[in-house]
C-alpha positions as CSV (number, residue, x, y, z in Angstrom):
1,A,-111.9,50.9,-113.0
2,S,-113.9,54.1,-113.2
3,K,-111.4,56.0,-111.0
4,E,-108.5,55.0,-113.2
5,M,-110.5,56.4,-116.2
6,G,-111.0,59.8,-114.5
7,I,-114.6,59.2,-113.4
8,P,-114.4,59.3,-109.5
9,T,-118.1,59.6,-108.9
10,V,-118.8,55.8,-109.1
11,P,-118.5,54.1,-105.7
12,P,-116.8,50.7,-105.5
13,V,-119.8,49.0,-103.9
14,L,-123.5,49.0,-104.9
15,T,-125.8,49.5,-102.0
16,E,-129.6,49.5,-102.0
17,E,-129.6,53.3,-101.6
18,L,-127.4,53.7,-104.6
19,A,-129.6,51.4,-106.7
20,Q,-132.4,53.9,-106.1
21,D,-130.2,57.0,-106.8
22,E,-130.9,58.4,-110.3
23,A,-127.6,60.4,-110.4
24,F,-125.6,57.3,-109.5
25,L,-127.5,55.2,-112.1
26,K,-126.8,57.8,-114.8
27,A,-123.0,57.8,-113.9
28,L,-122.9,54.0,-113.9
29,Y,-124.6,53.9,-117.3
30,H,-122.1,56.3,-118.6
31,V,-119.1,54.2,-117.4
32,L,-120.6,50.9,-118.7
33,M,-122.0,52.1,-122.1
34,N,-120.2,55.3,-123.2
35,V,-116.6,54.9,-122.0
36,H,-114.4,52.9,-124.4
37,L,-110.8,51.9,-123.8
38,I,-108.9,52.5,-127.1
39,R,-105.3,52.0,-125.9
40,G,-104.1,50.8,-122.5
41,V,-104.1,47.8,-120.3
42,L,-106.9,45.6,-118.7
43,T,-105.8,44.0,-115.4
44,C,-107.3,40.8,-114.0
45,P,-108.5,41.6,-110.5
46,V,-107.8,37.9,-109.4
47,T,-104.4,37.2,-111.0
48,Q,-103.1,40.8,-111.6
49,R,-102.2,39.6,-115.2
50,E,-102.2,42.5,-117.6
51,F,-103.7,42.4,-121.1
52,P,-102.7,45.1,-123.6
53,V,-105.4,46.9,-125.5
54,M,-104.6,48.4,-129.0
55,D,-107.2,50.1,-131.1
56,G,-110.0,49.0,-128.7
57,I,-109.1,45.3,-129.0
58,P,-107.8,43.5,-125.9
59,N,-105.2,40.8,-126.5
60,M,-106.1,38.1,-124.0
61,M,-104.0,35.4,-125.6
62,L,-102.0,33.4,-123.1
63,E,-98.4,32.3,-123.7
64,E,-97.9,28.5,-123.7
65,D,-96.3,28.5,-120.3
66,E,-99.3,30.4,-118.8
67,C,-101.9,27.8,-119.7
């Protein structure tokens, strides 16, 4: 997700070496705590279902036929 948000420095897998890397931990903190999605789409990695986000609020309501 970080790459899609323009932050390419966060690797996709956490290794023991990265867990000890201060620069990595700072970048990870930034992605987790300071980056906010205001408008866009969240995509489920399992089902690929897309959930729209408007004004920072994701709409995760399913249609009746999706339940």
